[in-house]
Wavefront OBJ file of the C-alpha trace (Angstrom):
o trace
v -53.219 97.953 89.225
v -53.624 100.372 85.821
v -52.639 103.360 87.850
v -48.809 102.839 87.438
v -49.250 102.410 83.538
v -51.565 104.910 83.296
v -49.332 107.245 85.127
v -46.730 106.728 82.631
v -48.838 106.787 79.642
v -49.834 110.681 81.598
v -46.422 111.511 81.454
v -45.637 110.536 77.747
v -48.320 112.672 76.656
v -47.560 115.914 78.237
v -43.746 115.216 77.605
v -44.548 114.846 73.780
v -47.393 118.695 74.297
v -44.899 120.145 75.918
v -42.876 120.204 73.039
v -45.722 120.867 71.123
v -46.388 123.917 73.634
v -42.762 125.300 73.485
v -42.857 124.974 69.389
v -46.170 127.515 69.318
v -43.951 129.789 72.168
v -41.332 130.164 70.108
v -43.034 130.818 66.508
v -44.624 134.054 68.586
v -41.076 134.925 69.842
v -40.036 134.782 66.596
v -43.166 136.735 64.810
v -41.657 139.906 67.339
v -38.231 140.229 66.700
v -36.713 138.723 63.474
v -36.517 141.227 60.682
v -35.210 139.797 56.683
v -33.015 142.490 56.221
v -32.522 144.414 52.626
v -29.623 146.091 50.385
v -29.432 149.282 49.329
v -29.675 147.920 45.914
v -31.572 145.845 43.892
v -30.406 142.177 42.629
v -31.058 142.138 38.762
v -29.230 138.584 38.906
v -32.837 136.398 38.989
v -35.080 134.834 37.153
v -38.708 133.447 38.250
v -39.379 130.038 37.155
v -42.854 128.385 37.502
v -42.685 124.651 36.390
v -46.392 123.288 35.461
v -48.235 120.694 33.863
v -50.107 123.480 31.677
v -53.236 121.348 30.704
v -56.994 122.352 31.251
v -56.687 121.729 35.037
v -54.719 124.444 35.121
v -54.865 126.988 32.403
v -57.154 130.166 33.806
v -54.644 129.794 36.524
v -51.436 129.893 34.580
v -51.871 132.096 32.110
v -52.921 134.453 35.241
v -49.277 134.243 36.622
v -47.574 134.496 33.294
v -49.481 137.922 32.092
v -49.032 139.070 35.593
v -45.344 138.460 36.256
v -44.587 139.633 32.491
v -46.431 143.286 33.383
v -44.876 143.053 37.274
v -41.147 141.516 36.208
v -40.623 141.877 32.666
v -39.331 138.438 32.405
v -40.532 134.909 33.144
v -39.202 130.991 32.326
v -42.347 128.463 32.642
v -41.122 124.934 32.480
v -43.026 122.411 30.681
v -43.608 118.551 29.801
v -43.490 117.739 26.354
v -47.149 117.036 24.785
v -48.643 119.806 27.425
v -51.971 120.426 26.753
v -51.115 124.132 26.996
v -47.823 124.224 24.745
v -49.021 126.097 21.404
v -51.134 128.590 23.823
v -48.082 129.298 25.597
v -45.418 129.322 22.823
v -47.720 132.111 21.005
v -47.344 134.449 24.351
v -44.269 136.977 23.760
v -41.492 137.757 25.909
v -42.326 134.415 27.698
v -39.055 132.531 28.615
v -40.755 128.536 27.826
v -38.685 125.088 27.989
v -39.705 122.168 27.135
v -38.923 119.156 29.333
v -38.655 115.885 26.578
v -40.350 113.092 27.398
v -37.384 110.485 27.043
v -35.716 112.665 29.963
v -35.161 110.537 34.042
v -38.467 108.571 33.653
v -37.705 107.542 36.600
v -38.326 110.967 38.457
v -41.556 112.000 38.920
v -43.499 115.639 39.338
v -42.098 118.244 39.667
v -38.801 117.147 40.261
v -38.305 116.012 36.989
v -39.249 119.111 35.199
v -37.129 121.001 37.757
v -33.736 118.349 37.818
v -33.814 119.015 33.449
v -34.322 122.630 33.975
v -31.062 122.689 36.431
v -29.097 120.388 34.265
v -29.313 122.373 31.259
v -30.559 126.060 32.232
v -28.946 127.024 35.190
v -25.820 129.386 36.130
v -23.873 129.648 39.284
v -24.045 132.670 40.219
v -27.426 133.472 38.664
v -30.459 133.400 41.447
v -33.702 131.584 40.850
v -37.072 131.795 42.593
v -39.489 129.231 42.265
v -43.078 129.611 42.105
v -46.200 127.152 41.408
v -48.678 128.050 38.431
v -51.368 130.249 41.131
v -48.949 131.814 43.010
v -48.182 135.610 42.548
v -45.352 137.816 43.757
v -46.992 140.786 45.401
v -43.940 142.858 45.685
v -39.921 142.754 44.921
v -38.843 143.282 48.299
v -36.881 139.706 47.771
v -35.059 141.487 45.159
v -33.556 144.055 47.961
v -32.912 140.750 50.177
v -30.911 138.807 47.560
v -27.145 141.199 47.268
v -27.594 141.563 51.861
v -28.011 137.572 51.965
v -25.586 136.336 49.003
v -22.806 138.481 50.511
v -23.136 136.618 54.372
v -23.223 133.076 53.111
v -26.805 132.742 52.522
v -28.290 130.515 49.287
v -31.846 129.666 49.912
v -34.927 132.114 50.937
v -39.160 131.316 51.193
v -41.781 134.127 51.097
v -44.840 134.242 53.121
v -47.974 132.487 51.838
v -51.090 134.888 51.246
v -54.276 133.056 50.417
v -56.838 133.936 48.361
v -60.250 132.996 47.491
v -60.741 130.093 44.809
v -64.857 128.162 45.083
v -64.710 126.290 48.722
v -65.385 128.635 51.210
v -63.837 126.239 53.666
v -60.866 125.626 52.002
v -59.957 129.635 51.773
v -60.210 129.955 55.103
v -58.422 126.663 56.494
v -55.520 128.409 54.156
v -55.028 130.904 56.405
v -52.972 128.466 59.126
v -50.494 128.749 56.456
v -49.878 132.710 56.777
v -49.927 131.894 60.368
v -47.205 129.352 60.047
v -45.335 131.404 58.078
v -45.388 134.536 60.706
v -44.592 132.559 63.555
v -43.648 128.644 62.827
v -41.823 129.180 60.089
v -40.058 132.432 60.737
v -38.151 130.703 63.668
v -36.910 127.893 61.462
v -36.317 129.705 58.385
v -35.837 132.855 59.772
v -34.296 133.007 63.265
v -32.513 130.059 63.421
v -31.612 130.088 59.654
v -32.360 126.037 59.341
v -35.332 125.100 57.560
v -36.119 122.631 59.804
v -40.226 122.365 59.244
v -39.269 122.043 55.254
v -39.596 124.602 52.747
v -42.190 125.923 50.244
v -42.486 125.432 46.586
v -43.708 128.695 46.842
v -41.556 131.962 46.112
v -38.491 129.459 46.574
v -35.651 131.744 46.263
v -32.109 129.419 45.832
v -28.345 130.519 44.600
v -27.808 128.257 41.083
v -24.732 126.869 42.654
v -26.949 125.384 45.099
v -28.828 124.201 42.758
v -26.696 122.267 40.603
v -24.740 121.002 43.622
v -28.181 119.362 45.001
v -30.355 119.137 42.006
v -33.800 117.137 42.647
v -32.628 113.918 41.037
v -34.973 111.849 43.777
v -38.580 110.697 44.109
v -40.216 112.654 45.851
v -44.261 113.898 45.385
v -42.924 116.506 48.088
v -39.380 117.776 46.287
v -39.509 121.407 48.209
v -39.847 119.162 51.456
v -36.803 117.123 50.728
v -34.747 120.116 49.092
v -34.866 121.544 52.280
v -33.420 118.392 54.366
v -30.720 118.471 51.586
v -29.739 122.345 52.399
v -29.793 120.894 56.286
v -27.279 118.048 55.876
v -24.830 120.413 53.754
v -25.415 122.976 56.728
v -26.699 126.031 54.493
v -28.178 128.707 56.042
v -31.435 130.154 54.764
v -33.844 133.141 55.087
v -37.205 134.377 55.306
v -37.820 136.939 52.848
v -40.413 139.559 53.305
v -42.718 139.496 50.199
v -45.951 137.904 50.256
v -46.673 135.297 47.426
v -50.964 135.091 46.524
v -51.111 131.762 46.786
v -55.433 130.307 45.326
v -57.326 128.118 47.971
v -58.478 125.288 46.607
v -61.490 124.876 44.747
v -63.095 122.531 46.860
v -63.387 120.431 50.152
v -61.831 117.264 47.910
v -59.101 118.730 46.236
v -57.983 120.406 49.954
v -57.956 116.597 51.276
v -55.981 115.382 48.460
v -53.246 118.495 48.603
v -52.845 118.504 52.064
v -52.604 114.457 52.153
v -49.774 114.063 48.918
v -47.996 117.160 51.163
v -48.442 113.752 54.662
v -47.443 111.051 52.581
v -44.643 112.884 50.781
v -42.548 114.158 53.582
v -44.194 110.551 55.310
v -42.028 108.921 52.712
v -38.943 111.523 52.590
v -38.797 112.237 56.509
v -36.393 109.511 56.663
v -33.080 111.572 54.595
v -33.601 114.160 57.167
v -31.086 114.861 60.393
v -32.323 114.056 63.827
v -33.168 117.117 64.677
v -35.733 117.539 61.702
v -36.976 114.104 61.939
v -37.942 114.837 65.760
v -39.665 118.351 64.912
v -41.586 117.354 61.886
v -42.750 114.077 64.040
v -44.233 116.448 66.170
v -45.752 119.361 64.152
v -47.082 116.179 61.499
v -48.322 113.756 64.246
v -49.178 116.218 67.444
v -50.298 119.887 65.868
v -51.987 118.351 62.656
v -54.657 116.594 64.416
v -55.727 120.180 66.098
v -59.010 120.153 67.840
v -58.808 116.048 68.016
v -55.739 116.037 69.498
v -57.173 118.392 72.281
v -60.178 116.113 72.497
v -58.276 113.287 73.506
v -55.138 114.779 75.626
v -56.993 117.203 77.396
v -58.659 114.387 79.438
v -55.126 112.703 80.610
v -53.646 116.512 80.909
v -56.900 117.527 83.559
v -56.293 114.024 85.104
v -52.842 115.192 86.468
v -52.954 118.628 86.886
v -51.598 120.068 84.116
v -54.649 120.939 82.010
v -53.307 124.828 81.581
v -50.670 123.323 79.095
v -53.005 123.334 76.255
v -53.722 126.340 76.292
v -51.023 127.965 73.887
v -51.572 124.881 71.502
v -55.533 125.986 71.511
v -55.149 129.601 70.831
v -53.013 129.165 68.396
v -55.206 126.940 66.399
v -59.016 128.535 66.908
v -57.067 132.173 66.410
v -55.453 130.742 62.939
v -59.173 129.967 61.860
v -60.683 132.558 63.425
v -58.368 134.940 61.225
v -59.091 133.053 58.565
v -63.005 133.703 59.040
v -62.577 137.250 59.656
v -60.410 137.105 55.954
v -63.297 135.977 54.657
v -66.040 138.028 55.494
v -68.335 134.882 56.739
v -68.847 135.334 60.701
v -71.102 132.196 61.005
v -68.360 130.463 59.423
v -66.708 130.982 63.244
v -69.307 127.835 63.830
v -67.547 124.962 61.780
v -64.315 125.980 63.337
v -64.123 122.481 65.432
v -64.502 120.245 62.377
v -61.643 122.108 60.728
v -59.355 119.762 62.710
v -60.965 116.348 61.292
v -60.927 118.004 58.009
v -57.285 118.256 58.219
v -56.869 114.682 60.222
v -58.786 113.139 56.937
v -56.274 114.301 54.902
v -53.551 112.365 56.068
v -55.331 109.954 56.281
v -56.331 110.189 52.589
v -52.596 110.388 51.575
v -51.475 107.438 53.726
v -54.384 104.847 51.875
v -54.639 107.099 48.455
v -52.097 108.938 47.634
v -49.044 107.482 45.483
v -47.872 109.722 43.332
v -47.657 113.634 42.142
v -51.303 115.106 42.532
v -52.682 118.359 40.391
v -55.598 119.609 41.484
v -58.209 121.695 39.478
v -56.932 125.486 39.874
v -59.458 126.911 37.339
l 1 2 3 4 5 6 7 8 9 10 11 12 13 14 15 16 17 18 19 20 21 22 23 24 25 26 27 28 29 30 31 32 33 34 35 36 37 38 39 40 41 42 43 44 45 46 47 48 49 50 51 52 53 54 55 56 57 58 59 60 61 62 63 64 65 66 67 68 69 70 71 72 73 74 75 76 77 78 79 80 81 82 83 84 85 86 87 88 89 90 91 92 93 94 95 96 97 98 99 100 101 102 103 104 105 106 107 108 109 110 111 112 113 114 115 116 117 118 119 120 121 122 123 124 125 126 127 128 129 130 131 132 133 134 135 136 137 138 139 140 141 142 143 144 145 146 147 148 149 150 151 152 153 154 155 156 157 158 159 160 161 162 163 164 165 166 167 168 169 170 171 172 173 174 175 176 177 178 179 180 181 182 183 184 185 186 187 188 189 190 191 192 193 194 195 196 197 198 199 200 201 202 203 204 205 206 207 208 209 210 211 212 213 214 215 216 217 218 219 220 221 222 223 224 225 226 227 228 229 230 231 232 233 234 235 236 237 238 239 240 241 242 243 244 245 246 247 248 249 250 251 252 253 254 255 256 257 258 259 260 261 262 263 264 265 266 267 268 269 270 271 272 273 274 275 276 277 278 279 280 281 282 283 284 285 286 287 288 289 290 291 292 293 294 295 296 297 298 299 300 301 302 303 304 305 306 307 308 309 310 311 312 313 314 315 316 317 318 319 320 321 322 323 324 325 326 327 328 329 330 331 332 333 334 335 336 337 338 339 340 341 342 343 344 345 346 347 348 349 350 351 352 353 354 355 356 357 358 359 360 361 362 363 364 365 366 367 368 369
């Protein structure tokens, strides 16, 4: 009596998993065929901008970012809230353009988006390009400056870099962060680069946007994942994006607790903002968040059902992606024994989703020192 309902469930699950596999395959194709284009000329019409809480939890990281970019690019803008603990320290740094968001400004907005919106309303020029990074990011090369003239001429309005983790104090978090690098080389390369539509969202790290579009869209929305919400607005307006060849070094969380809090905020934010996105983005992000994010757990649950109908082969592409991404992270960590921990990483990711749903209601700043 249970055979027909079970068959129906299996067919639905198999269909969802086929989408999962298709996305993985599309990412693999993009890795090989997408190459960002460059101009012979280097853009000088740009501004690198860091938005930071500027408190003790990020002090070492923020000061490293400021000194690094002033030395490498000769200029940097930092946006902080009025009364931030590191205000006097930042004011003492020569050549730094410090912008302070008044405490009275738009208290209805939250987190980084509030500071970004103030910056846009008061300091952005239509024809200039703005390169946003976080207070733990180090831009490793200037390739993006050669890409801007080419893509500006072609009508593109935004780009994103490739995330390259560097170690924090947690080895496990560092290993797990390498899946973000693999994602950038495959899935994000497919949507942001090859398709020129950021249907998985955008990173706030090395987010390159033309001033005119910043002023048009702004960040006047209450969101704890403002970069994702901004991507939904680009898509609804039909704007084109590219994926930059430039790598940006991101510091991995210092503890598993911080990793779970970070991932939980992303999940809760995307879940809250997905309703503003067009249908194709809803479907793609939905599959990614619900199925892909539960890598190992999904394999355990779906595997028996697929075996039941003789489709166990469908697990291979997704499982290889999952195992390969974390194995690469282990390789970069130079800690071979961590291969034994790979089966648990999926459960850590899944627990962060649960944490996000239950505990996250505001922007979270993790320890980056």
